[in-house]
N, C-alpha and C positions, 0 to 999 in steps of 0.2 A: 206573218200576216196572211190572211186568206183573201186578199183583195185583187191579186194579180189576175187579169183577164175579166174581172167583173165590170159591169156597166153602171155608171152613176149619172143621174140627172141632177143638175144643180140649178135650182130656180133662184135667180138673183145673182147679180155680178157686181155687187158693191164692195166696200172696203173689207167687210168681214169675210166675204167669199174669197178674196185674194189669198188668204192664209190657207184655208182648207182645200181650195182647188189645187194649190201647189203640192200639198202633201199627198193628195190623191194622184196627181199626175206623175209623181215620182214612183208610183207603184204599178206601172205598166197596165193601166186600166183603159177602159173606154169611157169618155167623159163628154156629156152634152151640157154646155153652159147656156142658160136661157135668161134673156132679159128683154124688156120692151124696146130698148134703144141699142146703140152701138157698143155699150159696155160689154156685151157678150163677146163681140169680136175682139175687143181690146184684151179682155181676160184670157180668152182662148189663145190669142197670139202670144201672150206672155208665158204660156205653158208649153210652147213648141220646144222640142228637143229634150224634154224631161222623161220621155219613155212611154207616153200614153197617146192614144188616138183621141183627138179632141175636135168636137164640132161646136159651132155657135148657132143658136137658134133665136129668132125673134118671136116673142109671144108675151101676152099679158096674162100673168098668173091669176089675175082676178076674173078672167073670162074662161068659163068652163070649156067652151069650144076650143079655145087656144090650148088649154091644158090637154085636152083629148088629142089634139093634133100633135103635140109634143111627144106624148107617149107612143103614138102611132109611128111617127117619123124615126124616133130613136130605136124602137123595136125593129123597124124595117132595115135600119142601117147596121145594127149590132147583133140582132137576133135574140137578145135577152136584155132585161132590165133588173138590176139587183138592189140598187140604192137610190133613194130619193131624198135630197137635201132641200128643205123648204126654207130659203133665205130671202125671199122677196118681201117687200113691204116698206114701211116708213111712215113718217109723220105727214100730216096735211096742214099747211099753214092756216087754212081757213077754219080748221077745227080746234086750233090752239087758242088759249086766252090767258090773261093775267089778272082779270078782275071780274066783278059781277056783270058789268056792262058787256064785257067781251063774251062771257058765258051766255048771256041772253041773246046775243047776236049770231051765235053759231047756227048755221042752216042745217036742216036734216040731210041734205045731199052731202055736205062735208063730213058729217058723222058717218054716213053710210060708206063713203069712200074709204075712210080709215078702217072701218070694220071689215069691209070687203078686201082691202089690200093686205091686211095683216092677219085676219082670221079666216075668211072664206077662201082665200087663195090656198091656204094650207089644207082646208077641208076638201077642196076640189082635187088637189094633187093626190092626197091620201086615198080618196075615193077612186080615182082613176087608176092609181097604182094597185089597189086591191082588186079592181076589175081585171087588170092585166095579169096579176099573179094567179087569180082563180082560173082564168082561161089557160094559163100555162100549166097549172096543176091538173086541170081536166084533160090536157093533152099529154099527161104522164111525164111531164118534165119536173125535175126537182126544183122547188122554190124555197128561198130563204131571204125574203125581202127585208130591208132595213130602211125605215124612215127616220130622218133626223130633222126635227124642226128647230130652226134658229129662232129662239124666243127672247123675251126680255124679262129682267128682274122686276120690271114694273108690273108684271103679271102677278106678283106676290104682294107688293106694296105699291099702290097707285102713286104716280108722280103728279105734282102740281103742273099746271099749264097744259098737260097732255092727257087728260083723263080718258078720252075715248081710245087713244092708243093703248093705255093701260088696260082698259076694258077688253080690248081685242086679245091681249095676251093672257088675261085671266081666263077668258073663254077657251083659249088653246090649252091651258093647263088641264081643264076638265075634259076637253075633247080628246086630248092625247091619251088619257086613261081609257076612255071608251074605245077609241080606235085600236089601242094596244091590246085590249081584250079580244076584240074582233079578229085582229091579225093572229093572235096566239090561238084562239079557239078554233079557227078554221085552217090552221097550219100554214099561214101565209108569211109569217115573220114577226117583226117587232116595230114598235113606234116609240121613239124617245125624243126628248128635247135637250138642247143646250141653251140654258138661260143666260144670256149675255148681259154684262154690265155696261160700262160706258167706254166706247171708243170714239176717237175723233174722226168724223167723216164729213162729206160735203154738206150733209143736211144740218149737222149740229155744230160745225166748227165755230161759227160766229156767236153761237149761244154759249159755248164753253170756253173759248179762247179769245182774248183781245188781239188786236192787230200785231202786237209785239210778241205774241206767243205765250203770255202769262195768262193764268186762269181769270175768267170773269167772276163776278160774285157768285153766279150759279155754279160755275165750274169749281170754284173753291169750296162751295158748300158740299158738292159731290165728293171731292177729294178728301175733305175732312171727315166725311162719313164712310170712307173706304179704308179698310185696315191697312192696305198696302200703299195708300196715298199716291196712287198713280192711275192714269187712264190705261185701259187695256190696249193690246196690239192684236192684229189679225193672227199672229203666231200663237198668242195665248189661247185663242179659240180653236185653232186648227187641230191640235192633238185630241182634245175631247171629242170633236166631231169624228175624227178618224177612229177613235176608240168605240164609239157607239155604232159606227157604220160596219165595223168588222165583227162578224158573228163568231169568229174564232176566239176573240178575247172578251166579248160582251154578250155572248149568245143567250145568257139568262137574265139580261137586263131589259126589262120591258115596262113601258108606262112610267118611265122615270125622267125627272128633270135634273140634269147635272148643271149646277149653277157655276158659272165662270164669271165672277163679278168682283174679284179682288177683295172679297169680304165686305161688300157694301151693306150697311145697315145691320151688321151683326151685333152691335151694341148701340145703345142710345146715349145721348148727352156726350158724344165723343169729343166735341170741341172743348169742353170744360173738364174732361176727365183726367188728362195727362199732359204734362208739359211737352212741347214739341222737341223731337230729337233731331229732325232734319227738315229741310224745306218740303212743302207738300206739292211741289210741281217740278 
């Protein structure tokens, strides 16, 4: 691995980040964990003793001024920035709906919040990282930046109830290719995605699991459409993120989305196609 001594900024400190933050921390890196609330401190504290220097920062990834401050502070502390993992975002209850009446009641502000938190937050971070890398290159320092966006399989096939969330990740699929070309053309590095399927986190637990831990109707629908018939874990996502971050093993991978979704939606009519061989949860 070529990550020892490198510096990574991790935007977002939710359940997915707990997996890849740990595998980074085990590689003697410099790591900045960024979130709006105290989850950055919680995640940073969990990485203590794993061999990396870790700092926690409070910032709103959907605010370009906050993003600029993060890059400035991290560069001041560590002297360089090599990796940016964009994992912030989430759903917005006011933008979700289950019927036509609900759709008609969604306010523009709620839609904008979803698009800003999931799409523009990544745009701002990538733009700021490009600015940092260009300045470093102009100062005759070698640069080989790697951006890994944590995206969603809903960017490929929209999900019911959360279309604006799906829209944001569809936009990221396009933007990643554009940014990847810019990074490659100007010798700044690479931009890739890890397209994640379904994990159980604070935001979706009640939607996917009943109080007794069994799947809800929607959770069961997801599991039946997933080849491996299980929800993902943070560990499932961690290694693919590590792979794309490490230029020694993925240096020619650029503008790519590595789907980590357990085979969600790879066939249609899954529920009636084969007899069950095992429980689906």
